[in-house]
LOTOR-929375 format. One record per residue (C-alpha): residue number from 1; residue in three letters; x negated, y negated, z. Coordinates in nm, 4 decimals, always signed. Example, Ala and Ser with C-alpha at 12.3 -4.5 7.8 and 13.67 -1.06 7.14 Angstrom:
2
[pt 1 ala [-1.2300 +0.4500 +0.7800]] [pt 2 ser [-1.3670 +0.1060 +0.7140]] 
//
This chain:
240
[pt 1 met [+1.1257 +1.1590 -3.5528]] [pt 2 lys [+1.1762 +0.7959 -3.4609]] [pt 3 asn [+1.3463 +0.8931 -3.1335]] [pt 4 ser [+1.0589 +1.1299 -3.0469]] [pt 5 met [+0.8014 +0.8593 -3.1152]] [pt 6 leu [+0.9965 +0.6063 -2.9078]] [pt 7 phe [+1.0130 +0.8533 -2.6176]] [pt 8 leu [+0.6361 +0.9071 -2.6340]] [pt 9 ile [+0.5694 +0.5324 -2.6316]] [pt 10 leu [+0.7965 +0.4809 -2.3313]] [pt 11 leu [+0.6372 +0.7733 -2.1475]] [pt 12 leu [+0.2872 +0.6371 -2.2006]] [pt 13 ala [+0.3939 +0.2887 -2.0951]] [pt 14 ala [+0.5463 +0.4219 -1.7727]] [pt 15 thr [+0.2403 +0.6267 -1.6742]] [pt 16 pro [-0.0354 +0.4484 -1.4785]] [pt 17 ala [-0.3821 +0.4650 -1.6279]] [pt 18 phe [-0.6233 +0.6414 -1.3953]] [pt 19 ala [-0.9901 +0.5937 -1.4732]] [pt 20 asp [-1.1493 +0.9378 -1.5026]] [pt 21 asp [-1.4782 +0.8232 -1.3526]] [pt 22 gly [-1.4849 +0.9976 -1.0174]] [pt 23 ala [-1.3655 +0.6859 -0.8344]] [pt 24 leu [-1.1413 +0.7057 -0.5310]] [pt 25 val [-0.7742 +0.6400 -0.6141]] [pt 26 leu [-0.5639 +0.4532 -0.3557]] [pt 27 ala [-0.1897 +0.4116 -0.4095]] [pt 28 ser [-0.0140 +0.1399 -0.2108]] [pt 29 gly [+0.3195 -0.0277 -0.1668]] [pt 30 ala [+0.3116 -0.3492 -0.3701]] [pt 31 gly [+0.3950 -0.5596 -0.0638]] [pt 32 tyr [+0.0453 -0.4939 +0.0715]] [pt 33 lys [-0.1374 -0.5795 -0.2524]] [pt 34 lys [-0.3182 -0.8884 -0.1205]] [pt 35 met [-0.4455 -0.7026 +0.1866]] [pt 36 val [-0.5480 -0.3921 -0.0081]] [pt 37 asn [-0.7282 -0.6005 -0.2697]] [pt 38 ala [-0.9221 -0.7755 +0.0075]] [pt 39 leu [-1.0107 -0.4437 +0.1731]] [pt 40 val [-1.1284 -0.2895 -0.1529]] [pt 41 glu [-1.3297 -0.5979 -0.2463]] [pt 42 glu [-1.5095 -0.5854 +0.0886]] [pt 43 tyr [-1.5624 -0.2096 +0.0663]] [pt 44 ser [-1.7052 -0.2344 -0.2853]] [pt 45 ser [-1.9350 -0.5222 -0.1869]] [pt 46 gln [-2.0705 -0.3156 +0.1030]] [pt 47 thr [-2.1079 +0.0156 -0.0768]] [pt 48 gly [-2.1144 -0.0554 -0.4512]] [pt 49 arg [-1.8414 +0.2075 -0.4910]] [pt 50 gln [-1.5333 +0.1601 -0.7064]] [pt 51 val [-1.1749 +0.2132 -0.5919]] [pt 52 asp [-0.8969 +0.2501 -0.8482]] [pt 53 leu [-0.5672 +0.1052 -0.7283]] [pt 54 val [-0.2050 +0.1941 -0.8025]] [pt 55 tyr [+0.0752 -0.0364 -0.6843]] [pt 56 gly [+0.4515 +0.0007 -0.6902]] [pt 57 asn [+0.7554 +0.0432 -0.4707]] [pt 58 met [+0.7236 +0.3324 -0.2274]] [pt 59 ala [+0.9384 +0.5670 -0.4368]] [pt 60 gln [+0.7018 +0.5141 -0.7305]] [pt 61 val [+0.3925 +0.5438 -0.5138]] [pt 62 thr [+0.4964 +0.8697 -0.3478]] [pt 63 ser [+0.6022 +1.0142 -0.6832]] [pt 64 gln [+0.2595 +0.9385 -0.8338]] [pt 65 ala [+0.0832 +1.0803 -0.5303]] [pt 66 arg [+0.2915 +1.3974 -0.5473]] [pt 67 thr [+0.2787 +1.4667 -0.9212]] [pt 68 ser [-0.0268 +1.3046 -1.0799]] [pt 69 gly [-0.3006 +1.5030 -0.9076]] [pt 70 lys [-0.5145 +1.1874 -0.9212]] [pt 71 val [-0.4347 +1.0110 -0.5927]] [pt 72 asp [-0.6558 +1.0466 -0.2839]] [pt 73 leu [-0.4950 +0.8090 -0.0325]] [pt 74 val [-0.1523 +0.6459 +0.0053]] [pt 75 leu [-0.0857 +0.3276 +0.2027]] [pt 76 gly [+0.2567 +0.2173 +0.3230]] [pt 77 ala [+0.5107 +0.2317 +0.6027]] [pt 78 glu [+0.5258 +0.5651 +0.7850]] [pt 79 phe [+0.9046 +0.5439 +0.7354]] [pt 80 phe [+0.8459 +0.6389 +0.3692]] [pt 81 leu [+0.5479 +0.8704 +0.4118]] [pt 82 gly [+0.6394 +1.0818 +0.7132]] [pt 83 asp [+0.9344 +1.2644 +0.5588]] [pt 84 gly [+0.7381 +1.5285 +0.3712]] [pt 85 ser [+0.7607 +1.3449 +0.0380]] [pt 86 ile [+0.3824 +1.3826 +0.0022]] [pt 87 asp [+0.1536 +1.6621 +0.1192]] [pt 88 ala [-0.0535 +1.4726 +0.3747]] [pt 89 ala [-0.3386 +1.6307 +0.5665]] [pt 90 ala [-0.3720 +1.3393 +0.8099]] [pt 91 thr [-0.2261 +0.9963 +0.8792]] [pt 92 his [-0.4324 +0.6976 +0.9901]] [pt 93 thr [-0.2604 +0.3955 +1.1441]] [pt 94 leu [-0.3630 +0.0529 +1.0109]] [pt 95 gly [-0.1304 -0.1614 +1.2189]] [pt 96 arg [+0.2280 -0.2539 +1.2991]] [pt 97 gly [+0.4663 -0.4178 +1.0559]] [pt 98 arg [+0.6296 -0.7290 +1.2007]] [pt 99 leu [+0.9715 -0.8752 +1.1266]] [pt 100 val [+1.0071 -1.2504 +1.0795]] [pt 101 leu [+1.2905 -1.4928 +1.0154]] [pt 102 ala [+1.2090 -1.7450 +0.7423]] [pt 103 trp [+1.3777 -2.0526 +0.6003]] [pt 104 pro [+1.3512 -2.2630 +0.2814]] [pt 105 lys [+1.1648 -2.5888 +0.2520]] [pt 106 gly [+1.3616 -2.8870 +0.3775]] [pt 107 lys [+1.5559 -2.6931 +0.6435]] [pt 108 gly [+1.3943 -2.8575 +0.9430]] [pt 109 asn [+1.2543 -2.6224 +1.2050]] [pt 110 pro [+1.5010 -2.3396 +1.2708]] [pt 111 ser [+1.4484 -2.0596 +1.5215]] [pt 112 ser [+1.6040 -1.7201 +1.5917]] [pt 113 glu [+1.8891 -1.9049 +1.7643]] [pt 114 ser [+1.9765 -2.0579 +1.4265]] [pt 115 leu [+2.1275 -1.7245 +1.3201]] [pt 116 thr [+2.4427 -1.8029 +1.5173]] [pt 117 ser [+2.4488 -2.1747 +1.4388]] [pt 118 ala [+2.7568 -2.3141 +1.2667]] [pt 119 gln [+2.5236 -2.4800 +1.0146]] [pt 120 thr [+2.3913 -2.1412 +0.9023]] [pt 121 arg [+2.6170 -2.0100 +0.6272]] [pt 122 arg [+2.4127 -1.7424 +0.4482]] [pt 123 val [+2.1431 -1.5075 +0.5821]] [pt 124 ala [+1.9578 -1.2708 +0.3478]] [pt 125 leu [+1.8174 -0.9347 +0.4494]] [pt 126 pro [+1.6778 -0.6372 +0.2547]] [pt 127 asn [+1.8770 -0.3176 +0.2034]] [pt 128 thr [+1.9493 -0.1776 +0.5483]] [pt 129 lys [+1.9285 +0.1892 +0.4432]] [pt 130 his [+1.6402 +0.2066 +0.1982]] [pt 131 ala [+1.4137 -0.0882 +0.2924]] [pt 132 ile [+1.2237 -0.0572 +0.6200]] [pt 133 tyr [+1.2492 -0.4292 +0.7011]] [pt 134 gly [+1.6193 -0.4279 +0.6187]] [pt 135 lys [+1.6606 -0.1442 +0.8657]] [pt 136 ala [+1.4580 -0.3419 +1.1205]] [pt 137 ala [+1.6656 -0.6568 +1.0609]] [pt 138 leu [+1.9886 -0.4662 +1.1216]] [pt 139 glu [+1.8460 -0.3123 +1.4397]] [pt 140 tyr [+1.7419 -0.6588 +1.5575]] [pt 141 leu [+2.0887 -0.8038 +1.4980]] [pt 142 gln [+2.2631 -0.5130 +1.6670]] [pt 143 arg [+2.0331 -0.4888 +1.9676]] [pt 144 thr [+2.0391 -0.8620 +2.0354]] [pt 145 gly [+2.4204 -0.8436 +2.0270]] [pt 146 ile [+2.4723 -1.0996 +1.7497]] [pt 147 tyr [+2.5564 -0.8724 +1.4557]] [pt 148 glu [+2.9334 -0.9071 +1.4868]] [pt 149 gln [+2.9018 -1.2864 +1.5162]] [pt 150 ile [+2.7178 -1.3248 +1.1888]] [pt 151 arg [+2.8067 -1.0197 +0.9787]] [pt 152 gln [+3.0161 -1.2346 +0.7403]] [pt 153 lys [+2.7095 -1.4527 +0.6741]] [pt 154 leu [+2.4852 -1.1653 +0.5720]] [pt 155 val [+2.3695 -1.1309 +0.2114]] [pt 156 glu [+2.2166 -0.7856 +0.1616]] [pt 157 val [+1.9735 -0.7543 -0.1300]] [pt 158 ala [+1.7422 -0.4706 -0.2361]] [pt 159 thr [+1.3951 -0.5719 -0.1215]] [pt 160 val [+1.1835 -0.8169 +0.0772]] [pt 161 pro [+1.0695 -0.9952 -0.2448]] [pt 162 gln [+1.4341 -1.0522 -0.3357]] [pt 163 val [+1.4999 -1.2088 +0.0049]] [pt 164 tyr [+1.2058 -1.4376 -0.0629]] [pt 165 ala [+1.3472 -1.5259 -0.4070]] [pt 166 tyr [+1.6731 -1.6362 -0.2428]] [pt 167 leu [+1.4785 -1.8480 +0.0065]] [pt 168 ala [+1.2608 -2.0035 -0.2635]] [pt 169 ala [+1.5714 -2.0924 -0.4657]] [pt 170 asp [+1.7401 -2.2363 -0.1530]] [pt 171 glu [+2.0304 -1.9946 -0.2007]] [pt 172 val [+2.0353 -1.8935 +0.1667]] [pt 173 asp [+1.9700 -2.0729 +0.4928]] [pt 174 leu [+1.7647 -1.7951 +0.6539]] [pt 175 gly [+1.6100 -1.4668 +0.5466]] [pt 176 phe [+1.4412 -1.1662 +0.7044]] [pt 177 leu [+1.0908 -1.0907 +0.5745]] [pt 178 asn [+0.7884 -0.9036 +0.7030]] [pt 179 leu [+0.4976 -1.1066 +0.8354]] [pt 180 thr [+0.2576 -0.9869 +0.5657]] [pt 181 his [+0.4828 -1.1144 +0.2869]] [pt 182 ala [+0.5593 -1.4367 +0.4728]] [pt 183 leu [+0.1866 -1.5104 +0.5067]] [pt 184 asn [+0.1392 -1.4474 +0.1336]] [pt 185 val [+0.4051 -1.7074 +0.0392]] [pt 186 arg [+0.3865 -1.9426 +0.3368]] [pt 187 asp [+0.3141 -2.2504 +0.1214]] [pt 188 thr [+0.6493 -2.2113 -0.0556]] [pt 189 leu [+0.8568 -2.1629 +0.2601]] [pt 190 gly [+0.9819 -2.4163 +0.5110]] [pt 191 gly [+0.8459 -2.1904 +0.7829]] [pt 192 phe [+0.9040 -1.8658 +0.9703]] [pt 193 val [+0.9140 -1.7294 +1.3221]] [pt 194 glu [+0.8134 -1.3801 +1.4355]] [pt 195 leu [+1.0981 -1.1911 +1.6017]] [pt 196 asp [+1.0732 -0.9969 +1.9264]] [pt 197 gly [+0.9556 -0.6447 +1.8448]] [pt 198 gln [+1.1420 -0.4894 +2.1378]] [pt 199 phe [+1.4657 -0.5236 +1.9387]] [pt 200 tyr [+1.3685 -0.2985 +1.6457]] [pt 201 asp [+1.1930 +0.0347 +1.6098]] [pt 202 pro [+0.8139 +0.0164 +1.5670]] [pt 203 ile [+0.7004 -0.0004 +1.2038]] [pt 204 arg [+0.3692 +0.1794 +1.1604]] [pt 205 ile [+0.1703 +0.0939 +0.8483]] [pt 206 val [-0.0458 +0.3931 +0.7695]] [pt 207 val [-0.2900 +0.5420 +0.5222]] [pt 208 cys [-0.2124 +0.9043 +0.4372]] [pt 209 glu [-0.4932 +1.1350 +0.3317]] [pt 210 leu [-0.3625 +1.3907 +0.0831]] [pt 211 arg [-0.4237 +1.7538 +0.1649]] [pt 212 ser [-0.6127 +1.8230 -0.1590]] [pt 213 pro [-0.7585 +1.4876 -0.2685]] [pt 214 pro [-0.9557 +1.4937 -0.5947]] [pt 215 his [-1.2366 +1.2926 -0.4315]] [pt 216 pro [-1.2519 +1.4110 -0.0674]] [pt 217 asp [-1.5944 +1.2645 +0.0152]] [pt 218 ala [-1.4983 +0.9232 -0.1234]] [pt 219 ala [-1.1690 +0.9372 +0.0692]] [pt 220 gln [-1.3490 +1.0079 +0.3973]] [pt 221 asp [-1.5962 +0.7267 +0.3313]] [pt 222 phe [-1.3172 +0.4751 +0.2720]] [pt 223 leu [-1.1309 +0.5920 +0.5832]] [pt 224 arg [-1.4475 +0.5335 +0.7876]] [pt 225 phe [-1.4674 +0.1830 +0.6412]] [pt 226 leu [-1.1097 +0.1107 +0.7531]] [pt 227 lys [-1.2225 +0.1516 +1.1143]] [pt 228 ser [-1.4972 -0.1092 +1.0767]] [pt 229 glu [-1.4796 -0.4504 +1.2377]] [pt 230 lys [-1.4569 -0.6288 +0.9014]] [pt 231 ala [-1.1735 -0.4075 +0.7769]] [pt 232 val [-0.9772 -0.4556 +1.0988]] [pt 233 glu [-1.0279 -0.8301 +1.0654]] [pt 234 ile [-0.8797 -0.8252 +0.7130]] [pt 235 val [-0.5832 -0.6169 +0.8260]] [pt 236 arg [-0.5069 -0.8505 +1.1169]] [pt 237 ala [-0.5355 -1.1580 +0.8950]] [pt 238 asn [-0.2645 -1.0060 +0.6758]] [pt 239 gly [-0.0096 -0.9768 +0.9521]] [pt 240 leu [-0.0528 -0.6222 +1.0846]] 
//
């Protein structure tokens, strides 16, 4: 009996609470939380309509979208959403994800050339198979021809936030982040430089409209808002 009760408590704790009030539900990768919050705040101020938000890593987000029956729209990198993991009726591009090289406070003013510097001992990057910006970082290193020179310096971690944690703790000399995250934490970094996009595959940040959304009219209204001048301004200000 105790084990059954414990299981029920854990199940309830792990399940997001969706307000059953007819509001649009938007699920998003947590890395875009600041941008999405700003978009929803502007949308609600213009229309008076509520948007319920679900955040998590993309595996969590796609799982909720696929199984809950509550999600209308999903926002994230097309890399995670274009593989059939969710039943999408249409995909709307918000912008392009951008790779940056960042450094801790007190490290002077490095540049992309610092990757091969003798003074650079440790370089953090996200997982190169499961994290889109880790994949992009590896492509950048390989296509610029410097991967073999620095492969012994590389410290591969799971996610972009973990790269940032290493930078904030001054555990690495350089780290690969996306521009959106770098802008969110810029006051705690020494600085960052955007890397040339020709050296990694384009990263499309999209909003997927589910094929059978529970609130189709609300979903279409929010998608129209995303094309507005104010929405585009918010998206650009957040590094896309």
